[in-house]
C-alpha positions as a printed Julia matrix, in Angstrom:
277×3 Matrix{Float64}:
 -147.67   -6.27  -106.77
 -147.07   -4.32  -109.76
 -146.17   -5.76  -113.21
 -142.45   -5.34  -114.26
 -142.46   -5.2   -117.63
 -140.42   -6.97  -119.72
 -137.3    -5.33  -121.28
 -138.68   -6.55  -124.74
 -142.04   -4.45  -123.94
 -140.14   -0.9   -122.91
 -138.3    -1.09  -125.7
 -140.97   -1.18  -128.42
 -142.4     1.35  -126.4
 -139.67    4.05  -126.64
 -139.31    2.35  -130.57
 -143.16    3.96  -131.18
 -142.22    7.6   -129.39
 -139.15    7.95  -131.31
 -140.79    6.82  -134.79
 -143.91    9.13  -133.7
 -141.56   12.37  -133.28
 -139.46   11.4   -136.57
 -142.81   11.36  -138.26
 -143.84   14.83  -136.57
 -140.8    16.37  -138.38
 -140.93   14.97  -141.59
 -142.32   17.32  -144.3
 -145.98   17.54  -145.01
 -147.11   16.65  -141.26
 -149.25   18.52  -139.71
 -147.8    21.14  -137.45
 -148.31   22.07  -133.8
 -150.33   24.86  -133.37
 -148.44   28.24  -133.19
 -150.11   31.08  -131.24
 -151.95   33.7   -133.2
 -149.95   36.26  -134.87
 -150.8    40.13  -133.18
 -153.19   42.09  -134.71
 -152.0    44.94  -136.76
 -151.24   48.56  -135.65
 -154.29   50.81  -136.48
 -154.39   52.55  -139.49
 -153.25   56.37  -139.22
 -155.86   58.72  -138.84
 -156.18   61.94  -141.16
 -155.48   63.79  -137.65
 -152.44   61.87  -136.86
 -151.01   62.4   -140.27
 -151.66   66.12  -140.24
 -149.56   66.29  -136.62
 -146.73   64.61  -138.43
 -146.6    66.8   -141.32
 -147.38   70.2   -139.84
 -145.72   72.75  -137.89
 -146.06   73.31  -134.45
 -146.97   77.21  -134.82
 -150.43   75.76  -137.2
 -151.3    73.08  -134.58
 -151.76   76.1   -132.13
 -155.32   76.9   -131.18
 -156.22   80.26  -132.25
 -159.14   82.48  -131.12
 -161.55   84.43  -133.38
 -160.17   87.96  -132.9
 -162.44   89.75  -135.44
 -165.53   90.42  -133.38
 -167.79   93.88  -133.04
 -165.98   94.71  -129.58
 -162.26   94.33  -130.44
 -163.23   96.53  -133.96
 -164.71   99.16  -131.72
 -161.35   98.78  -129.62
 -159.37   99.42  -133.03
 -161.3   102.3   -133.77
 -160.47  104.03  -130.63
 -157.15  103.24  -131.49
 -157.06  104.79  -134.67
 -158.83  107.86  -133.3
 -156.15  108.97  -130.72
 -153.57  110.82  -132.85
 -156.71  112.16  -134.81
 -157.62  114.15  -130.88
 -154.28  114.97  -130.57
 -153.71  116.61  -134.02
 -157.43  118.78  -133.43
 -155.92  119.93  -129.67
 -152.41  120.89  -131.14
 -154.09  122.53  -133.83
 -156.53  124.29  -131.88
 -159.69  122.45  -133.11
 -161.16  122.09  -129.43
 -164.56  121.36  -130.18
 -163.22  118.42  -132.58
 -161.25  117.01  -130.07
 -163.64  117.03  -127.63
 -166.7   115.25  -130.21
 -164.02  112.47  -130.99
 -163.09  112.1   -126.89
 -166.99  111.53  -126.45
 -166.71  108.99  -129.14
 -163.78  106.99  -127.58
 -165.46  106.92  -124.46
 -168.92  105.69  -125.58
 -167.0   102.78  -127.97
 -165.24  102.07  -124.2
 -168.32  101.13  -122.69
 -170.08   99.79  -126.25
 -167.1    97.02  -126.52
 -167.02   95.66  -122.98
 -170.92   95.7   -122.6
 -171.32   93.99  -126.04
 -168.09   91.47  -125.01
 -170.37   90.21  -121.87
 -173.85   90.39  -123.49
 -173.4    87.98  -126.3
 -169.84   86.34  -124.91
 -167.48   87.59  -127.45
 -164.79   87.84  -124.64
 -161.08   87.29  -126.19
 -157.89   86.7   -125.0
 -156.57   89.39  -127.6
 -159.48   91.67  -126.05
 -157.93   92.09  -123.04
 -154.57   93.27  -124.36
 -155.88   95.15  -126.71
 -158.35   97.45  -124.82
 -155.84   98.75  -121.9
 -153.77   99.14  -124.77
 -156.65  101.55  -126.53
 -157.32  103.23  -123.44
 -153.59  103.63  -122.39
 -152.9   105.16  -126.07
 -155.57  107.56  -125.87
 -154.43  108.89  -122.51
 -150.97  109.17  -123.98
 -151.72  111.25  -126.74
 -153.96  113.37  -124.62
 -151.43  113.69  -121.44
 -148.55  114.69  -124.15
 -150.87  117.39  -126.19
 -152.4   118.69  -123.37
 -148.81  119.14  -121.43
 -147.41  120.77  -124.56
 -150.13  123.11  -124.66
 -150.02  124.02  -121.1
 -153.34  122.6   -120.42
 -151.6   119.92  -118.03
 -148.93  120.41  -115.51
 -145.61  119.15  -116.5
 -144.8   116.92  -113.52
 -148.24  115.04  -113.31
 -147.26  113.87  -117.47
 -144.13  112.75  -116.04
 -146.25  110.58  -113.6
 -148.66  109.36  -115.88
 -146.78  108.42  -118.35
 -143.85  106.79  -116.32
 -146.5   104.47  -114.86
 -147.39  103.11  -118.47
 -144.04  102.74  -120.01
 -142.83  100.6   -116.74
 -146.9    98.62  -117.51
 -145.35   98.07  -121.3
 -142.43   96.77  -120.21
 -144.11   94.5   -118.2
 -146.9    93.42  -121.11
 -143.9    92.75  -123.44
 -141.97   90.58  -121.06
 -144.5    88.37  -120.06
 -145.9    88.71  -123.58
 -142.82   86.86  -124.31
 -141.98   84.76  -121.4
 -145.92   83.31  -122.2
 -145.68   82.7   -125.51
 -146.05   78.69  -126.8
 -142.85   77.47  -128.73
 -141.58   78.6   -130.9
 -140.9    82.39  -129.67
 -140.52   84.23  -133.6
 -141.24   87.93  -134.0
 -144.18   86.69  -136.26
 -146.15   84.5   -133.98
 -145.18   87.3   -130.81
 -146.97   90.09  -132.64
 -149.81   86.85  -133.86
 -152.6    88.47  -130.89
 -154.93   85.21  -132.0
 -152.37   82.87  -130.05
 -153.43   83.69  -126.56
 -150.21   83.44  -123.81
 -151.02   85.86  -120.66
 -154.1    87.65  -119.58
 -153.76   91.31  -118.54
 -156.54   91.63  -115.25
 -156.67   95.31  -114.42
 -157.17   95.27  -110.76
 -159.8    97.06  -108.95
 -157.99  100.93  -108.47
 -156.44  100.39  -112.38
 -160.37  100.84  -113.0
 -160.97  103.94  -110.99
 -157.41  105.04  -112.16
 -158.27  104.89  -115.62
 -162.26  106.98  -115.38
 -160.44  109.68  -113.05
 -157.8   110.02  -115.28
 -160.44  109.99  -118.84
 -162.44  112.5   -116.73
 -159.68  114.9   -116.33
 -158.47  115.18  -119.74
 -162.17  115.29  -121.0
 -162.25  118.22  -118.59
 -159.16  119.76  -119.4
 -160.42  119.38  -123.18
 -163.67  120.77  -122.31
 -162.57  123.78  -120.83
 -161.66  125.94  -124.12
 -164.69  125.01  -125.38
 -166.68  126.16  -122.35
 -163.89  129.39  -121.66
 -166.74  131.36  -119.81
 -166.54  129.17  -117.18
 -163.77  128.58  -114.32
 -162.98  125.23  -114.08
 -159.94  126.05  -112.62
 -160.0   125.16  -109.01
 -161.81  121.52  -110.64
 -159.38  120.62  -112.52
 -156.64  121.9   -109.8
 -157.94  119.61  -107.29
 -159.11  116.51  -110.39
 -154.99  116.73  -111.0
 -153.93  115.77  -107.77
 -156.27  112.95  -106.92
 -155.33  111.68  -110.23
 -151.16  111.72  -109.3
 -152.69  109.87  -106.08
 -154.78  107.0   -107.89
 -151.83  106.63  -110.58
 -149.03  105.47  -108.43
 -151.2   103.81  -106.49
 -152.98  102.12  -109.32
 -148.86  100.99  -110.75
 -148.16   99.9   -107.48
 -150.89   97.49  -107.5
 -149.86   95.63  -110.82
 -146.25   94.5   -108.88
 -148.18   93.55  -105.6
 -151.01   91.41  -107.09
 -151.01   88.29  -107.7
 -154.15   88.09  -110.15
 -153.24   90.82  -112.03
 -151.57   88.76  -115.04
 -152.13   84.93  -115.29
 -150.05   82.85  -117.69
 -151.92   80.64  -119.58
 -148.93   78.71  -121.61
 -146.97   77.77  -118.92
 -143.11   76.94  -119.6
 -141.72   73.63  -120.09
 -139.61   74.09  -116.9
 -142.57   74.85  -115.03
 -144.95   72.15  -116.24
 -141.89   69.37  -115.49
 -141.97   70.38  -112.15
 -145.82   70.54  -111.48
 -145.46   66.47  -113.08
 -142.6    65.86  -110.6
 -144.62   67.5   -107.91
 -148.01   65.58  -109.06
 -145.88   62.24  -108.97
 -143.91   62.61  -105.63
 -147.63   63.14  -104.12
 -149.01   59.82  -105.29
 -148.94   56.75  -102.8
 -145.99   54.26  -103.43
């Protein structure tokens, strides 16, 4: 049988427990152990402070645009109006010499960029821009001089105007925010990369060949280049129309480097929906 406690022993036990509880709440008595406080937040690093202080425009990654290929391309841009001036004023030898320099510099900047890995996104923009500037100057001045048919000049210039409008559009929609006029013309901010199509490369070579032959014709006047020029004019007209259409139907002609926020959000939603539940 279990021992039965008397009422006196139960009462004394309650009294001891009660007195111990009261003693634990007395001032100066040891308090029960508390959980350790959470660790303090990590100290902010200089990089995090900069991100909070500097605007997004200053923290956007830039690329080095001051390279030898880009300098050669810019020199080709500068030479274009001088070539046009020489053609209009009858200095055909000077025009031919500057045109030869433009062709050699065009070959050199691409070779140097590939050889020493100096290619830049801005280079993919200003290199075709220099070619088109030279082509536009030659087309206008030679047509004004009467050495180039007007109908061919309209085809060449019409294609270039269409591509120029497309380049302005793609540059604007792909520019990282904030979109400002100053940032739009800051080509160290990569946004869209233009990739020339195969037919466009051939067309550029044929156009330059036609312009070079047309510029050469007055220098070698005793030689009859009329038949050769006429054949090249029709070939260039065909390739110009073909290359313009290739930029419209080719998906690889323009590569957007920074996607708009809406597209990024849609891709994030798609990736979340593809995850297994």
